N, C-alpha and C positions, 0 to 999 in steps of 0.2 A: 291202466286200463280202469274204467268206473263199473262198479258193481251191477252185474243185469238185474231189471227188475221183479222177476221171479223170486232171485235168491235175496233181494230185501227184503220184500214181502212175508220171505217164510222165517226170516229173524227178527225182525221186528212189527210193532204195531204203533199206527201214528193216530194220535187221537185230535180231530181237526180242531176241538173244542177249546182243549187245555194246549196244544202244541207240543204235547211230550211224544215221545218216542218209549216203548217200552219191552224189553227183551221177550221174545217167543221161545228162546232157547238159554241154555246157560253157557255163557262166552266165553267164562273165566271162573276158577273155582271161589273168588271174590263176589261174584254177582249171581242172585237169583233168577230166575226166569220172574219176570211182572216188575223187577226194579226199570225206574227212570234209566233210559241208555244216554251215555256220554257225559261230559264234565263242561264246564263252564271256563273258557280257554280266558288270557290274560286281556284279549283283545273285547271279551263279554261276549262273544258268540258260542252257542252249544258246540261242540263237536262231539265225532262219534265216532270212532273206530269200527272196520269190519274188514275182514279178511287182509289185516296187515294195512291198512292206507286209514289215512283221517280224513272225513267229509263235512263242512259245515252243516248242520243239522237242518236249517230253511233251506239248504239245497236240497237235502235228502226230502223235506218235506214236497216239494215242489215236484220231483221226481213222484214221490210215494202216489202222490195224489193224480197227478196227469200222465205218468208213466213215460214223460221225457224229461230230461235233463234241461234246466234253463239254458237259453240262448245268451244272454247277459247276467245282470246281478239281479237279486231277490233283494227288494226295499222293504226295510220293514216301517211300515206306514206309521206306528206310535215310536219309531226310535227306538226301541230298545231292541238290543240287537239279540237276548236270549228269548223273547217273545216270539215264539216258534206256530202261535195261532193262526190257521188257514186265513182267517179274515184280515188276519193282521199282513201277509205276505202279499207282493204284487214286484210281476217282472218291472222291471227299471232297467235305463241305459245308464252308464257312466255319468251322462248329468243330471240326468232325474235323481239318479240317488245322493248325487251331491246337491241339489234345490231341499233335499229333503234334511241336510244333514243338520246335527247341532251346531248352536254357534262356537267359534274357534276358541279356544282358551285365550289367546292373547287378545281377543276383541274386549277391549275398556268399558265398551258401551251396556255390555250385557244383550244386545240386541242386534239380530243378525242385519246385516247392512248397514247399520249406522254407527256413526262416529263423529268425536267432537274436533271441531277445527276453527278456529279465529273466532272464538266465542260464539259458534253457533252450534247447532246438531245437521249434521248432515247425512244424507240418506243415497245408494247407490243399490244398482244390481246389475249382476253381469248376467247378459241374454246372448245365448251362442257366440261365447269367445269374448264378445266386445264389454266393456263397462257404460252403462248409463246412468250420468248423475240424476237425481230425483230431486236436488234441491236444499236449500239451507232452511234453517226450521230453527224457532226462538225453544222448541220444547221438545223432550224425547221424544213424548207421544206422540206428536205430530209427525217427526221424521220415522217412527215405527209405523205409525198407518201410512207413509207412504211407500215404505218398503213392502208391508203389505199388502195394498193392492196391487202394486207393480207385480210381485212375485204371483199374486193370484192371478194376474192377467195372464204374464209371462208363461210361469211353471204352473199353472192348471193344477190338477190334483196331489203334485208334489210338494208346492207351495208349503213351505214350512208354517206349521199351525202351532198355536197354543203357545207360543216365545214370552216369558214374561218382560215386562218393560223395569228396567232399571229403578 
């Protein structure tokens, strides 16, 4: 059972500008009224415990502001899991959330959608579960640009922005 909206509002305040939740009550001996609520979990997300249940702070922020629990995922536009400022949060489905994901650890090029094969840089993108080959390039910059343009076309506002070229 999720916490009722009025109970959330009576226990925590949420600052849209900073993304911080602060205690309006003293939840335990170690925490004071006004302290920032929650901790950063090993996943990088801030979590907050309320009434014996742990909540992801970005989902609490959505509920706090809108009065409704998000139906799907909540995406962090800047990909920083603990940045819960209101203008950094947006609803997303699983595919959209993945479009905005960081480059995988096993990606040796350092650029999403780009890999080295047969003495050329290759670019590709997944769209609705199908892999689209974008071409073979002599430079990593050209391959990265091909991916960027395809991501903007197919993924719109969820296209990974600001990735560095190796």
